[in-house]
N, CA, C and O atoms as CSV, one atom per row, in Angstrom:
chain,resi,resn,atom,element,x,y,z
A,1,MET,N,N,0.981,-1.434,0.005
A,1,MET,CA,C,-0.049,0.044,0.043
A,1,MET,C,C,0.838,1.236,-0.015
A,1,MET,O,O,1.545,1.371,0.984
A,2,THR,N,N,0.990,2.265,-1.084
A,2,THR,CA,C,1.600,3.456,-1.240
A,2,THR,C,C,0.755,4.334,-0.775
A,2,THR,O,O,-0.460,4.132,-0.759
A,3,ARG,N,N,1.318,5.407,-0.347
A,3,ARG,CA,C,0.575,6.695,0.558
A,3,ARG,C,C,1.207,7.879,-0.581
A,3,ARG,O,O,2.373,7.972,-0.964
A,4,ASP,N,N,0.324,8.517,-0.872
A,4,ASP,CA,C,0.646,9.556,-1.713
A,4,ASP,C,C,0.667,10.969,-0.782
A,4,ASP,O,O,-0.215,11.530,-0.132
A,5,LEU,N,N,2.275,11.316,-1.057
A,5,LEU,CA,C,2.545,12.137,0.027
A,5,LEU,C,C,2.152,13.621,-0.224
A,5,LEU,O,O,2.553,14.535,0.495
A,6,SER,N,N,1.385,13.783,-1.236
A,6,SER,CA,C,0.856,15.189,-1.604
A,6,SER,C,C,-0.375,15.150,-0.713
A,6,SER,O,O,-0.893,16.246,-0.497
A,7,ASP,N,N,-0.920,14.103,-0.171
A,7,ASP,CA,C,-1.852,14.411,0.736
A,7,ASP,C,C,-1.636,14.629,2.016
A,7,ASP,O,O,-2.498,14.871,2.860
A,8,VAL,N,N,-0.295,14.531,2.202
A,8,VAL,CA,C,0.072,14.590,3.742
A,8,VAL,C,C,0.748,16.181,4.042
A,8,VAL,O,O,1.788,16.601,3.534
A,9,ARG,N,N,-0.066,16.861,4.923
A,9,ARG,CA,C,0.420,18.263,5.353
A,9,ARG,C,C,1.605,18.040,6.319
A,9,ARG,O,O,1.386,17.188,7.180
A,10,PHE,N,N,2.694,18.577,6.345
A,10,PHE,CA,C,3.966,18.393,7.484
A,10,PHE,C,C,3.979,19.665,7.862
A,10,PHE,O,O,3.940,20.576,7.035
A,11,LEU,N,N,4.045,19.900,9.383
A,11,LEU,CA,C,4.266,20.891,10.258
A,11,LEU,C,C,5.664,21.102,10.664
A,11,LEU,O,O,6.393,20.117,10.542
A,12,THR,N,N,6.195,22.201,11.129
A,12,THR,CA,C,7.197,22.400,11.436
A,12,THR,C,C,7.282,22.202,12.949
A,12,THR,O,O,6.161,22.218,13.457
A,13,VAL,N,N,8.252,22.026,13.796
A,13,VAL,CA,C,8.549,21.994,15.348
A,13,VAL,C,C,7.757,23.054,15.932
A,13,VAL,O,O,6.906,22.825,16.791
A,14,ALA,N,N,8.018,24.227,15.479
A,14,ALA,CA,C,7.288,25.557,15.870
A,14,ALA,C,C,5.833,25.542,15.761
A,14,ALA,O,O,5.104,25.868,16.698
A,15,GLU,N,N,5.420,25.172,14.647
A,15,GLU,CA,C,3.905,24.898,14.551
A,15,GLU,C,C,3.143,24.219,15.140
A,15,GLU,O,O,1.967,24.439,15.431
A,16,VAL,N,N,4.108,22.916,15.448
A,16,VAL,CA,C,3.175,21.685,16.431
A,16,VAL,C,C,3.278,22.342,17.808
A,16,VAL,O,O,2.264,22.260,18.501
A,17,ALA,N,N,4.237,22.919,18.271
A,17,ALA,CA,C,4.251,23.693,19.679
A,17,ALA,C,C,3.185,24.497,19.675
A,17,ALA,O,O,2.393,24.265,20.589
A,18,ASP,N,N,2.924,25.297,19.006
A,18,ASP,CA,C,2.115,26.289,19.044
A,18,ASP,C,C,0.564,25.673,19.058
A,18,ASP,O,O,-0.303,26.109,19.815
A,19,MET,N,N,0.348,24.572,18.087
A,19,MET,CA,C,-0.946,23.688,18.292
A,19,MET,C,C,-1.061,23.030,19.483
A,19,MET,O,O,-2.170,23.018,20.017
A,20,MET,N,N,-0.070,22.440,20.046
A,20,MET,CA,C,-0.271,21.576,21.144
A,20,MET,C,C,0.052,22.334,22.459
A,20,MET,O,O,0.020,21.750,23.543
A,21,ARG,N,N,0.404,23.820,22.322
A,21,ARG,CA,C,0.572,25.008,23.735
A,21,ARG,C,C,1.732,24.241,24.530
A,21,ARG,O,O,1.646,24.258,25.757
A,22,VAL,N,N,2.747,23.611,23.975
A,22,VAL,CA,C,4.045,23.418,24.680
A,22,VAL,C,C,5.543,24.067,23.846
A,22,VAL,O,O,5.663,24.633,22.760
A,23,SER,N,N,6.263,23.801,24.596
A,23,SER,CA,C,7.568,24.624,24.073
A,23,SER,C,C,7.914,23.810,22.782
A,23,SER,O,O,7.301,22.854,22.307
A,24,THR,N,N,9.044,24.422,22.334
A,24,THR,CA,C,9.508,23.472,20.922
A,24,THR,C,C,10.410,22.376,21.508
A,24,THR,O,O,10.582,21.328,20.887
A,25,MET,N,N,10.964,22.598,22.652
A,25,MET,CA,C,12.056,21.408,23.416
A,25,MET,C,C,11.058,20.485,23.866
A,25,MET,O,O,11.491,19.366,24.142
A,26,THR,N,N,9.849,20.673,24.007
A,26,THR,CA,C,8.898,19.532,24.179
A,26,THR,C,C,8.801,18.589,23.219
A,26,THR,O,O,9.023,17.386,23.358
A,27,VAL,N,N,8.327,19.389,21.843
A,27,VAL,CA,C,8.228,18.658,20.908
A,27,VAL,C,C,9.572,17.681,20.303
A,27,VAL,O,O,9.455,16.611,19.707
A,28,TYR,N,N,10.615,18.258,20.583
A,28,TYR,CA,C,11.623,17.560,20.000
A,28,TYR,C,C,11.657,16.794,21.010
A,28,TYR,O,O,12.042,15.738,20.510
A,29,ARG,N,N,11.490,16.585,22.270
A,29,ARG,CA,C,11.605,15.449,23.043
A,29,ARG,C,C,10.776,14.403,22.553
A,29,ARG,O,O,11.065,13.214,22.421
A,30,MET,N,N,9.700,14.994,22.298
A,30,MET,CA,C,8.330,13.905,21.683
A,30,MET,C,C,9.019,13.072,20.593
A,30,MET,O,O,8.974,11.842,20.634
A,31,VAL,N,N,9.631,13.710,19.661
A,31,VAL,CA,C,10.285,13.320,18.369
A,31,VAL,C,C,11.059,12.198,18.672
A,31,VAL,O,O,10.892,11.050,18.260
A,32,HIS,N,N,12.044,12.682,19.534
A,32,HIS,CA,C,13.364,11.733,19.841
A,32,HIS,C,C,12.827,10.606,20.448
A,32,HIS,O,O,13.165,9.495,20.040
A,33,ALA,N,N,11.810,10.765,21.631
A,33,ALA,CA,C,11.226,9.419,22.153
A,33,ALA,C,C,10.352,8.466,21.412
A,33,ALA,O,O,9.929,7.394,21.845
A,34,GLY,N,N,10.113,9.041,20.131
A,34,GLY,CA,C,9.017,8.318,19.331
A,34,GLY,C,C,7.683,8.546,19.419
A,34,GLY,O,O,6.882,7.992,18.667
A,35,GLU,N,N,7.299,9.486,20.463
A,35,GLU,CA,C,5.737,9.749,20.659
A,35,GLU,C,C,5.596,10.377,19.323
A,35,GLU,O,O,4.777,9.787,18.618
A,36,LEU,N,N,6.107,11.306,18.828
A,36,LEU,CA,C,5.539,11.981,17.397
A,36,LEU,C,C,6.408,11.311,16.257
A,36,LEU,O,O,7.617,11.465,16.426
A,37,PRO,N,N,6.058,10.638,15.192
A,37,PRO,CA,C,6.539,10.676,14.063
A,37,PRO,C,C,7.035,11.904,13.327
A,37,PRO,O,O,6.252,12.853,13.275
A,38,ALA,N,N,8.470,12.051,12.631
A,38,ALA,CA,C,8.841,12.867,12.029
A,38,ALA,C,C,9.746,12.490,11.030
A,38,ALA,O,O,10.381,11.440,11.119
A,39,ILE,N,N,9.864,13.308,10.029
A,39,ILE,CA,C,10.793,13.226,8.871
A,39,ILE,C,C,12.044,14.197,9.179
A,39,ILE,O,O,11.746,15.308,9.618
A,40,ARG,N,N,13.139,13.961,9.032
A,40,ARG,CA,C,14.287,14.822,8.883
A,40,ARG,C,C,14.930,15.530,7.672
A,40,ARG,O,O,15.615,14.910,6.858
A,41,PHE,N,N,14.712,16.702,7.594
A,41,PHE,CA,C,15.250,17.424,6.232
A,41,PHE,C,C,16.649,18.199,6.719
A,41,PHE,O,O,16.567,19.343,7.167
A,42,GLY,N,N,17.670,17.660,6.632
A,42,GLY,CA,C,18.769,18.507,6.667
A,42,GLY,C,C,18.870,18.481,8.358
A,42,GLY,O,O,19.130,17.438,8.957
A,43,ARG,N,N,18.632,19.761,9.039
A,43,ARG,CA,C,19.024,20.048,10.438
A,43,ARG,C,C,17.677,20.083,11.096
A,43,ARG,O,O,17.543,20.233,12.310
A,44,SER,N,N,16.388,19.897,10.000
A,44,SER,CA,C,15.129,20.324,10.772
A,44,SER,C,C,14.135,19.142,10.955
A,44,SER,O,O,14.492,18.020,10.596
A,45,PHE,N,N,13.050,19.317,11.431
A,45,PHE,CA,C,12.136,18.165,11.572
A,45,PHE,C,C,10.670,18.412,10.917
A,45,PHE,O,O,10.168,19.479,11.270
A,46,ARG,N,N,10.030,17.770,10.191
A,46,ARG,CA,C,8.538,18.215,9.865
A,46,ARG,C,C,8.006,16.868,10.558
A,46,ARG,O,O,8.581,15.787,10.692
A,47,ILE,N,N,6.818,17.248,10.928
A,47,ILE,CA,C,6.025,16.477,11.440
A,47,ILE,C,C,4.551,16.239,10.862
A,47,ILE,O,O,3.834,17.238,10.803
A,48,PRO,N,N,4.096,15.175,10.486
A,48,PRO,CA,C,2.748,14.903,9.722
A,48,PRO,C,C,1.712,15.360,10.685
A,48,PRO,O,O,1.741,15.000,11.862
A,49,GLU,N,N,0.635,16.287,10.118
A,49,GLU,CA,C,-0.171,17.054,10.565
A,49,GLU,C,C,-1.334,16.126,11.368
A,49,GLU,O,O,-1.917,16.429,12.409
A,50,SER,N,N,-1.486,14.922,10.573
A,50,SER,CA,C,-2.322,13.854,11.192
A,50,SER,C,C,-1.734,13.047,12.350
A,50,SER,O,O,-2.413,12.291,13.046
A,51,ALA,N,N,-0.908,13.181,12.451
A,51,ALA,CA,C,0.122,12.662,14.074
A,51,ALA,C,C,-0.142,13.593,14.997
A,51,ALA,O,O,-0.471,13.117,16.083
A,52,VAL,N,N,-0.099,15.135,14.910
A,52,VAL,CA,C,-0.168,15.915,15.761
A,52,VAL,C,C,-1.774,15.787,16.343
A,52,VAL,O,O,-2.094,15.919,17.525
A,53,VAL,N,N,-2.530,15.548,15.412
A,53,VAL,CA,C,-4.063,15.847,15.721
A,53,VAL,C,C,-4.362,14.316,16.449
A,53,VAL,O,O,-5.238,14.182,17.303
A,54,ALA,N,N,-3.714,13.468,16.093
A,54,ALA,CA,C,-3.882,12.062,16.916
A,54,ALA,C,C,-3.286,11.990,18.414
A,54,ALA,O,O,-3.716,11.190,19.244
A,55,ALA,N,N,-2.176,12.977,18.689
A,55,ALA,CA,C,-1.693,13.075,19.840
A,55,ALA,C,C,-2.408,13.748,21.019
A,55,ALA,O,O,-2.469,13.497,22.223
A,56,ILE,N,N,-3.160,15.124,19.867
A,56,ILE,CA,C,-3.959,15.982,20.733
A,56,ILE,C,C,-5.184,15.255,21.204
A,56,ILE,O,O,-5.738,15.481,22.280
A,57,GLU,N,N,-5.571,14.351,20.305
A,57,GLU,CA,C,-6.879,13.669,20.396
A,57,GLU,C,C,-6.723,12.488,21.639
A,57,GLU,O,O,-7.644,11.959,22.261
A,58,MET,N,N,-5.520,12.299,21.762
A,58,MET,CA,C,-5.382,10.778,22.841
A,58,MET,C,C,-5.933,11.384,24.269
A,58,MET,O,O,-5.681,12.506,24.708
A,59,PRO,N,N,-6.692,10.439,24.847
A,59,PRO,CA,C,-7.083,10.397,26.245
A,59,PRO,C,C,-6.031,10.810,27.001
A,59,PRO,O,O,-4.900,10.493,26.633
A,60,VAL,N,N,-6.183,11.447,27.973
A,60,VAL,CA,C,-5.099,11.727,29.175
A,60,VAL,C,C,-5.223,10.683,30.237
A,60,VAL,O,O,-6.389,10.295,30.310
A,61,ALA,N,N,-4.638,10.252,30.858
A,61,ALA,CA,C,-4.570,9.708,31.958
A,61,ALA,C,C,-5.010,10.223,33.070
A,61,ALA,O,O,-4.689,11.406,33.184
A,62,ASP,N,N,-5.678,9.761,34.021
A,62,ASP,CA,C,-6.536,10.284,35.515
A,62,ASP,C,C,-5.641,9.927,36.298
A,62,ASP,O,O,-5.406,8.760,36.610
A,63,VAL,N,N,-4.893,11.192,36.798
A,63,VAL,CA,C,-3.932,10.969,37.868
A,63,VAL,C,C,-4.383,11.400,39.106
A,63,VAL,O,O,-4.562,12.608,39.262
A,64,GLY,N,N,-4.657,10.418,40.261
A,64,GLY,CA,C,-5.129,10.987,41.270
A,64,GLY,C,C,-6.102,10.055,42.116
A,64,GLY,O,O,-6.638,10.487,43.136
């Protein structure tokens, strides 16, 4: 199954940080930990928008 990359919207780390309301360092940590898939272009990363939406919609554990 091949996926057409023209249908995928890639976001910068700064855009992801803004969407998730976290710091850019938190996004880098999530990428390096494998929590967010990313593609590396030279020294920068691009994250598929669908992965960001899925991460935002993931239920948060109830602590307490």
